[in-house]
Every structure is written in structure tokens, then in C-alpha cells.
C-alpha positions in Angstrom: 0.0 0.0 0.0 2.8 2.4 0.9 4.7 1.5 -2.2 1.6 2.1 -4.3 1.2 5.5 -2.7 4.8 6.4 -3.2 4.6 5.4 -6.9 1.4 7.5 -7.2 3.3 10.6 -5.7 6.3 10.0 -8.0 3.9 9.9 -11.0 2.4 13.2 -9.9 5.8 14.9 -9.4 7.2 13.6 -12.7 4.0 14.7 -14.5 4.3 18.2 -13.1 8.0 18.4 -13.8 7.4 17.1 -17.4 4.7 19.8 -17.9 7.0 22.5 -16.6 9.8 21.3 -18.7 7.5 21.1 -21.8 6.3 24.7 -21.2 10.0 25.9 -20.9 10.9 24.0 -24.1 7.9 25.3 -25.9 8.7 28.9 -24.8 12.3 28.6 -25.9 11.3 27.1 -29.2 8.9 30.1 -29.7 11.7 32.5 -29.0 14.1 30.7 -31.4 11.4 30.6 -34.1 10.6 34.3 -33.6 14.2 35.3 -33.8 14.7 33.2 -37.0 11.5 34.7 -38.6 12.5 38.2 -37.7 16.0 37.7 -39.1 14.6 36.2 -42.3 12.1 39.1 -42.7 14.9 41.6 -42.2 17.1 39.9 -44.8 14.2 39.9 -47.3 13.5 43.6 -46.6 17.2 44.4 -47.1 17.5 42.4 -50.4 14.5 44.3 -51.8 15.9 47.6 -50.6 19.3 46.9 -52.2 17.6 45.8 -55.4 15.7 49.1 -55.6 18.9 51.0 -54.9 20.7 49.1 -57.6 18.0 49.9 -60.1 18.3 53.6 -59.3 22.1 53.5 -59.5 22.4 54.5 -55.8 24.5 52.8 -53.1 22.9 50.1 -51.0 21.8 51.5 -47.7 22.1 48.4 -45.6 24.3 45.4 -46.2 26.5 44.3 -43.3 25.6 41.6 -40.7 25.9 44.1 -37.9 23.2 46.2 -39.4 21.0 43.1 -40.0 21.4 42.2 -36.3 20.4 45.8 -35.3 17.3 45.7 -37.4 16.5 42.2 -36.0 16.7 43.4 -32.4 14.3 46.3 -33.3 11.8 43.9 -34.9 12.1 41.4 -32.1 11.0 44.0 -29.5 7.8 44.5 -31.6 7.0 40.7 -31.8 4.8 39.4 -28.9 6.3 36.8 -26.7 4.7 34.1 -24.4 5.3 34.3 -20.7 5.5 31.3 -18.3 1.7 31.2 -17.9 1.1 31.3 -21.6 -0.3 34.8 -21.7 0.6 37.1 -24.6 2.6 40.2 -23.5 4.1 42.7 -25.9 7.2 44.6 -25.1 7.4 48.3 -26.0 10.2 49.4 -28.3 13.0 51.1 -26.4 14.7 54.2 -27.9 18.1 52.6 -27.9 17.5 50.1 -30.8 15.8 52.8 -32.8 18.9 55.0 -32.5 21.1 52.1 -33.6 18.8 51.5 -36.5 19.0 55.2 -37.6 22.8 55.0 -37.3 22.9 51.9 -39.4 21.3 53.7 -42.3 24.0 56.3 -42.5 25.5 56.7 -45.9 28.6 58.8 -46.7 28.4 60.4 -43.3 24.7 61.5 -43.8 21.6 59.9 -42.3 19.3 58.4 -44.9 16.4 60.7 -45.6 18.5 63.9 -45.5 17.5 66.1 -48.3 21.0 66.7 -49.5 21.7 63.0 -49.9 18.7 61.8 -52.0 20.8 61.4 -55.1 20.2 62.8 -58.6 16.6 62.8 -59.7 16.2 60.5 -62.8 12.5 60.6 -63.4 11.9 57.0 -62.5 8.6 57.9 -60.8 7.3 59.4 -64.1 7.6 56.0 -65.8 5.2 54.6 -63.2 2.8 57.5 -63.4 2.6 57.5 -67.2 2.8 53.7 -67.6 6.1 53.9 -69.5 5.0 57.0 -71.6 1.8 55.3 -72.7 -0.1 58.2 -71.0 0.9 61.8 -70.2 0.5 64.0 -67.2 -1.6 67.1 -67.6 -0.2 70.6 -67.0 -2.6 73.4 -66.0 -2.3 77.2 -66.2 -4.4 79.8 -64.6 -6.4 81.8 -67.2 -5.2 85.2 -68.2 -2.3 86.5 -70.3 -0.2 87.2 -67.1 0.0 83.7 -65.8 2.9 81.7 -67.2 3.6 79.4 -64.3 1.9 76.0 -64.1 -0.2 75.0 -61.2 -1.9 71.8 -60.1 -0.8 68.3 -59.0 1.9 67.8 -61.6 3.7 71.2 -61.3 6.5 69.9 -59.0 7.1 66.8 -61.2 7.4 68.9 -64.3 10.0 71.2 -62.8 12.1 68.3 -61.4 12.0 66.6 -64.8 13.1 69.9 -66.6 16.1 70.1 -64.3 17.0 66.5 -65.2 16.7 67.3 -68.9 19.2 70.2 -68.6 21.7 68.1 -66.7 21.4 65.1 -69.0 21.5 66.9 -72.3 23.8 69.9 -71.7 25.9 68.4 -69.0 28.3 70.6 -67.0 27.1 74.3 -66.9 30.4 75.6 -68.3 29.0 77.9 -71.0 26.3 80.6 -70.9 22.9 79.1 -71.3 21.7 81.5 -74.0 24.7 80.8 -76.3 24.3 77.0 -76.2 20.5 76.8 -76.2 20.0 76.8 -80.0 21.9 73.6 -80.5 20.0 71.8 -77.8 16.5 73.4 -77.9 14.8 70.8 -80.0 16.2 67.9 -78.0 15.2 69.6 -74.7 11.7 70.3 -76.0 11.3 66.7 -77.1 12.3 65.4 -73.7 10.1 67.9 -71.9 7.0 66.6 -73.8 7.8 62.9 -73.2 5.8 62.8 -70.1 3.7 66.0 -70.0 1.1 67.7 -72.1 -1.1 70.8 -71.7 -4.6 70.2 -70.5 -7.3 71.9 -72.6 -9.3 72.4 -69.4 -8.8 74.9 -66.6 -7.0 73.9 -63.3 -9.1 71.4 -61.3 -10.4 73.9 -58.8 -11.6 76.3 -61.5 -12.9 73.4 -63.7 -15.3 72.5 -60.9 -16.8 76.0 -60.9 -17.0 76.0 -64.7 -18.8 72.7 -64.7 -21.3 74.0 -62.1 -22.0 77.1 -64.2 -21.8 75.3 -67.5 -19.2 77.7 -68.9 -16.3 76.8 -71.3 -12.6 77.4 -70.5 -11.8 81.1 -70.9 -8.5 80.4 -72.7 -7.9 78.5 -76.0 -5.6 75.6 -76.1 -3.0 77.3 -78.4 -2.5 80.0 -75.8 -1.9 77.3 -73.1 0.6 75.5 -75.4 2.5 78.8 -75.8 2.6 79.3 -72.0 3.8 75.7 -71.6 6.7 76.1 -74.0 7.7 79.5 -72.5 7.7 78.1 -69.0 9.7 75.0 -69.9 12.6 77.0 -71.4 12.5 79.6 -68.6 12.5 76.8 -65.9 15.4 75.0 -67.7 17.4 78.2 -67.7 16.8 78.7 -64.0 17.7 75.1 -63.3 20.9 75.5 -65.3 21.9 78.5 -63.2 21.0 76.7 -59.9 23.1 73.7 -61.0 26.1 76.0 -61.5 25.4 77.7 -58.2 25.4 74.3 -56.3 28.7 73.3 -58.0 30.2 76.6 -57.0 29.2 75.9 -53.4 31.0 72.6 -53.6 34.0 74.4 -55.1 34.2 76.8 -52.1 34.2 73.9 -49.6 37.8 73.1 -50.4 40.8 75.3 -50.5 42.9 73.7 -53.3 42.2 72.1 -56.6 43.8 68.9 -55.5 41.2 68.5 -52.8 38.5 69.5 -55.2 39.5 66.8 -57.7 39.2 64.2 -54.9 35.6 65.2 -54.5 34.1 65.2 -58.0 30.4 65.9 -58.0 28.1 63.0 -59.0 27.1 63.2 -62.6 30.3 65.0 -63.7 33.4 63.6 -65.3 36.9 64.6 -64.2 37.4 66.6 -67.3 34.1 68.5 -66.9 34.9 69.2 -63.2 38.4 70.6 -64.2 36.7 73.0 -66.7 34.3 74.1 -63.9 37.3 74.7 -61.6 38.8 77.0 -64.3 35.5 78.8 -64.7 35.1 79.4 -61.0 38.7 80.6 -60.6 38.4 83.2 -63.5 38.4 86.9 -62.5 35.1 87.5 -64.4 33.3 84.8 -62.5 34.8 85.9 -59.1 33.6 89.4 -59.7 30.1 88.3 -60.6 30.0 86.0 -57.6 31.0 88.8 -55.3 28.3 91.0 -56.7 25.6 88.4 -56.3 26.7 87.7 -52.8 26.4 91.3 -51.9 22.9 91.4 -53.4 21.8 88.4 -51.4 23.2 89.9 -48.2 21.0 93.0 -48.8 17.9 90.9 -49.2 15.6 91.6 -46.2 12.4 89.7 -47.2 12.7 85.9 -47.3 9.9 83.4 -48.2 9.3 80.1 -46.4 7.5 78.2 -49.1 10.6 76.2 -50.2 10.5 74.8 -53.7 6.7 75.6 -54.0 6.3 78.5 -56.3 4.1 81.5 -55.3 1.6 80.7 -58.1 1.1 77.2 -56.6 0.7 78.6 -53.1 -1.9 81.0 -54.3 -3.7 78.3 -56.2 -3.8 76.0 -53.2 -5.6 78.7 -51.3 -8.5 79.1 -53.8 -11.9 78.2 -52.4 -13.0 75.0 -54.2 -16.7 75.7 -53.7 -16.8 79.3 -54.8 -13.6 79.7 -56.8 -12.8 82.8 -54.8 -9.2 83.9 -54.9 -7.4 84.7 -51.6 -6.5 88.3 -50.8 -3.0 89.6 -51.3 -2.5 89.8 -47.5 -3.6 86.1 -47.0 -1.1 85.0 -49.7 1.7 87.1 -48.3 1.1 85.6 -44.8 1.2 82.0 -46.3 4.4 82.8 -48.1 6.4 84.5 -45.3 5.1 83.0 -42.0 4.0 79.8 -40.3 2.4 78.6 -37.1 4.5 77.2 -34.3 3.6 74.4 -31.8 1.5 76.8 -29.7 -0.5 77.8 -32.8 1.2 81.2 -32.8 2.1 83.1 -35.9 5.9 83.1 -36.6 7.3 85.5 -39.3 10.4 84.6 -41.1 11.8 88.2 -40.7 10.6 91.5 -39.4 10.4 93.1 -42.9 7.9 90.4 -44.0 5.6 91.3 -41.0 6.0 95.0 -41.7 4.9 94.5 -45.4 2.0 92.3 -44.3 0.5 95.2 -42.2 1.1 97.6 -45.1 -0.8 95.2 -47.5 -3.7 94.9 -45.0 -3.8 98.7 -44.6 -3.9 99.1 -48.4 -6.7 96.6 -48.7 -8.8 98.2 -46.0 -8.2 101.9 -46.6 -6.9 102.5 -50.1 -8.8 99.9 -52.1 -12.4 101.1 -51.2 -11.7 104.7 -52.3 -9.2 104.3 -55.1 -10.7 103.1 -58.4 -7.3 102.2 -59.9 -6.7 99.6 -57.1 -8.9 96.7 -58.1 -7.1 93.4 -57.5 -4.1 91.8 -55.7 -1.7 93.0 -58.3 -2.7 96.6 -57.8 -2.4 96.3 -54.0 1.1 94.9 -54.3 2.1 97.6 -56.7 0.9 100.3 -54.3 2.9 98.8 -51.4 6.1 97.8 -53.3 6.1 100.3 -56.2 5.9 99.8 -59.9 8.3 97.7 -61.9 7.8 96.8 -65.5 7.3 93.1 -66.2 7.4 92.0 -62.5 5.1 92.3 -59.5 6.8 91.7 -56.1 4.9 89.0 -54.2 3.7 87.2 -57.3 7.0 85.4 -58.1 8.5 84.4 -61.4 6.2 83.4 -64.2 3.7 86.3 -63.6 4.0 88.7 -66.5 2.9 92.3 -65.9 3.4 95.8 -67.2 3.8 98.7 -64.7 1.1 101.3 -65.2 2.3 104.8 -66.0 6.0 103.9 -65.7 8.4 104.6 -68.6 12.2 104.8 -68.6 14.7 106.2 -71.0 15.7 102.7 -71.9 12.2 101.7 -72.6 11.7 104.8 -74.8 14.8 103.9 -76.8 13.5 100.4 -77.4 10.1 101.8 -78.5 11.8 104.2 -80.9 13.9 101.3 -82.3 10.8 99.2 -82.8 9.0 102.0 -84.5 11.9 102.5 -86.9 11.9 98.8 -87.7 8.2 99.0 -88.4 8.7 101.9 -90.8 11.5 100.0 -92.6 9.4 96.9 -92.9 6.4 98.9 -94.2 8.6 100.4 -96.9 9.8 96.9 -97.9 6.2 95.7 -98.0 5.2 98.6 -100.3 8.1 97.8 -102.7 7.2 94.1 -102.7 3.6 95.0 -103.5 4.7 97.1 -106.5 6.8 94.2 -107.7 4.0 91.8 -107.2 1.6 94.1 -109.1 4.0 94.3 -112.1 4.3 90.5 -112.2 0.6 90.1 -112.0 0.1 92.4 -115.0 2.7 90.6 -117.1 1.1 87.3 -116.2 -2.3 88.6 -117.3 -0.9 89.8 -120.6 0.7 86.4 -121.2 -2.7 84.7 -120.5 -4.4 87.0 -122.9 -1.9 86.2 -125.6 -2.3 82.5 -125.1 -6.1 82.7 -125.3 -5.8 84.7 -128.6 -3.5 82.2 -130.1 -5.8 79.4 -129.0 -8.8 81.1 -130.5 -7.0 81.8 -133.8 -5.8 78.2 -134.1 -9.3 76.9 -133.4 -10.9 79.2 -136.1 -8.3 78.1 -138.7 -8.9 74.5 -137.9 -12.7 75.1 -138.4 -12.2 76.7 -141.8 -10.0 73.8 -142.9 -12.6 71.3 -141.8 -15.3 73.1 -143.8 -13.1 73.2 -146.9 -12.2 69.5 -146.6 -15.9 68.7 -146.2 -16.9 70.7 -149.2 -14.2 69.0 -151.3 -15.4 65.6 -150.2 -18.9 66.5 -151.2 -17.8 67.6 -154.6 -16.0 64.3 -155.1 -19.1 62.4 -154.3 -21.3 64.4 -156.7 -18.8 63.9 -159.5 -18.7 60.2 -158.9 -22.5 60.0 -159.0 -22.6 61.8 -162.3 -20.1 59.4 -163.9 -22.2 56.5 -162.8 -25.4 57.9 -164.4 -23.6 58.5 -167.7 
């Protein structure tokens, strides 16, 4: 009896120990499987990431075993684990592994995601958006002869593509853009229209209002095509200059040409970079650079919109329901200020805030009583003064003519144009006289040809009648002989 009881107790103890051991083995197996799965998942993510980097001709961001282990530890902290009782408990991610993960993605001394290390834009996204050029992205323009800057969802993609066109076709910005444009203009235009085309409709926000009111677009398609071509070449010229400016910044980072040749910019050959070094070291370029630096140092008003043009900022503020345009003061505030974490207005500089109050005062006090101040352009002109062809606060791509402002240089150009018109009119008059003489001679020749044709036709008719009469006489004579 005692032996049976002891055996029963041993069975109970061994069963409990076996259950505990099984749970421990099961828990350890789960942890091993979790670690293996996380490492496999990380390796797959890294292979996909490196493959994308290879396709874009960019360096792989993660490749070493140490970095894989770092990512694995991060993922393991996010995977639920089983405790001794079998309950599911998840561990929160600590900041340390995340910091290691961020450090593991450092490339050439710069953390991944830094704007300055994204690499050269190659337009790969455009192939996806257009299904490998089977479709084209629409470009929109605000109606009116003053708006030459595109707006809408594809504005940014277009400008980035135009910058790539300039870099890939022209290459190093060694020569002046105007002098080399003629030999590349057709190729540049062909590339610019590979992915983009002008929409016959108004921008989406205005199109919605037109559909509600059942009104046609206020501008013909040919005008929009002209705006598109004008903007493309203006934007490529600006990109060409920006490219040269960025290369000059890299030039100034090093003191000697030997150091500079060790850091050749991406996309340039050693020969091109040597030519750029000679250009930057020339006295003419140094003088121009110093002048531009002084002009920038005197600039008191700075915008905070980044790469977004003023025209796009203003378009984004249009009321979609009514189509109402924002006021000049509202646009100026959006361009030169922002809200901080406490929802307080923060101006980029004191001058911007000062001009904002001046614009508001003009809208509230001057606009209601002055009939010449009718729109945002007039308000900005009152505040900043008149300048032919440009309105401060509207940005590039907005064409305007200052009212009541003429300069000596403008008068000289007008006189030259008038003289050319007189000269061309005289040439046209001489050509008209020459054309009239040729016309008269041609008419005389036609008359002579008609007379000769008439005379020849009359002679042929007489000959036919004579021949017919002779034939009749022969028949009569033959009949008489037969009777006799």
C-alpha cells in the first residue's frame, strides 16, 4: 500500500516536472522561431531595398551583418512573446535600438532621408505615373495673359523633370545658357514633352466651378501651349543656373584644386569638373559671384515656401466651392510665416511682417476709395512700387506691365521698334509694287495664249469646212459618172 502511494506521488511529481519542462521547451522554441523569422524578414527587406537601390544606380543603404542584427533586435521587440503562464505580452520598443537603426542607415556620413543625400533625380517615378510613356500627365495654367507658371498636382514633377533634362542633355554648366541653347533646344523640348502635355481644361479647382456654371474654359488651347513652352525653357534656364550655383558651393568647400579633384560631384566627369574649376577661378566669375553675394546679403524679405512657387501657393488657397481667390495679405502671410507648436504666428523676418501690415492697410483703406486699385496686383504695386514686367509678391512666371511707368531705356526700345516697323512697311510697299507688275505681265501672257488658241481653233474650223466641201464635190462627180 505504501509502495503504491509512493509510486502515485512520483507519478504526480514527474508529470508536473514534465509539464513545466514542456512549457519551458515550448517557450524557448517560440523565441528561437521568432528570432529566426525576424532575421529572415529583415534579410528579405534588405534584399528588396538593395535591389531598388541598384535599379536607381544608388548605393545600397544596408548590407552588413551588424546592421542586420540591429534591425532584427528592433523587430524582435515588436513581436509578442509568451510568458510562463502562456499569456501574450508585448514589449514596447525602447529608444536605444531605434537610435542604432538610424545610425545603421548612415551613408557617406549623412543619415538616410536627409534632403542633401537623396541622389540625382532621374524621373523613375514618371515611368510609373505614365505607364512607361503610354499616358501623359496634364499641366494646367491659370487663365489670363499674365499667368505663365503652371499649377496643379503635376507642377513639381514637371520642374524636377526639366532640371534633369538640362543636366542630362547639356551636362556641365560651363558655357552661358543663351549661347548654347540653339543647338539643344529641339532635344530639350522633345524630352520635356515625353511625359507631359497641356490640358485643354482649366485647373481642377476652376474646372469644378466651370462645370457648375456650364461655362467653357476662358482660354484657347493654343495659348496654353505657348505658355507651356515658355515656362519650360524659362525653368530650364533657372535650373541651369541653380546647377552652376550648387557646383560653386562645392568648389568653395575646399581650399585647393587637389582637394576638389578628390571630390568630383556626382554626374560630372573629371574633365568637366576641371573645366568648372577653371571657370570658378576666373576673375570674371569671381567678380560676378561677389556682386551676387552682396545682393543676397541685402535681401531683407525671405519666403518660407521652399520649392513651392508663389503661383502654386496662391492656387492651393483658392476656395473650391466658390472659386474665390485669396486676398493679397492672405497669400503674403502664407508665403512668409508659419504657425509654431503653440499655434502662434511666426514670421520669417521683421520686414515680412511689416509689409503684411502695409498690404492689409492698403486693402482696407486704399482699395475702397481708389478706383485704380482693383485686384491683388494693384495692391502689391501700391505697397512695393511699380516695376515693368514684375510684381513683387507674385513670383516668377507672372508677367505684368507697370502702369504709368516709362524709362529712357524703354523709350529707346520703343523708338527702335517703331523705326523697324517703318522700314518693314517700306519693304512691304516695294514688294507690293513688284507683285503688281508681275501680275500684270502674267495677265498679258494669259491673254496672248487665249488669242492664239482662238485663232488656231478658227483656222482648224475653216480647214474642216473646206475639206468637207471637197469631199462632197467628189461624191457628186462620182454619181454623175455612174449615171452616164
